[in-house]
N, C-alpha and C positions, 0 to 999 in steps of 0.2 A: 572457484572451488576453495573451500575452507582448508587450512592446514594447521596441524597441532606439531609442537616441537618439545620434547622433554630432555632433561638430562636426569640419567638414571644411575644410582650407585647399589651395586649388588653387593650383599655381606653373607658371608659364610664360608664352606667350602666351594668355592668358585673358580679358584685357577688350578690348572692341571687335571682338567677334567672336560676338555673341550667347549668350555662354555662359549669363548669366543666364536669359535666357528660355527656352532649351533646357533648363537645369537644370528650371525650374520646369513646364515641359511633362512632362520625363521623371518628375518627382515625383508630378505629379498622375495620369499613367497608371498610375505604381504604386500610388497610393494613400497617398502618404507625405506629411507634414505639415512644416511648417518655414519656412525661408527662405533667402534668397542675396542676398549684397550684394557689390559690388566694394569692395577695399580700397585706400587711400592707395599702398602699397608695389607695387601692380600685381596682387596676387592676388585671388583669389574665394575667399570665406568662405560656408559654407552650415551649416546645422544641419537634419539629416534625422531625423524621427521616425515609428514606425510598427512595423508587422510586419517582423521581424528579416530575412525574405528579401526583402521589398519594398525596404527601405532598403539591403541589399545589392546588389540589381538598380541602384540609383540610384548607389551607390558604384562598381560596375564601368563605369557608363556616364561617371562623372566621370573616368576614368582616361585617356581619349580626348576627350570632350567633343564638341562639334558639329564640323562639317567642317572650319572655319578655325581652329581651336583648336590650339595646339600646348602639349601638357601634359606638363610636365618631372617633376612629382612632385605626390603628394596626401598630404598628412598628415592622418591621421584619430585623432581622440581620442573614446574613449567617454564620455558624460556621462549623467546621470540625466534620463529622461524628463519632461517638464513638462505633458503633455496638449494639444499644440497641435494645433488642428482643420484648418488649412488650410496652404496654402504660398503665400509671398509674395515677390515681388522687393522687396527693401528699395534 
């Protein structure tokens, strides 16, 4: 089975709107491993790893985020899969 891994930085009003917990729920629903964390500059950074279609679904969700988020842009960088087994909020 092929695996895709990406590092994502989400810009906009994305802290204090349950972005991390909502991302965790989306990733777990899709079967994607990785992590998500708030950054000091106000962005949210995540690593998503798993089935390419599942990673794509979580990326599509991140374009809008949870209901109170205001996503301005999402930066995506392809990275090497590292074999993560679960998804965590950091």
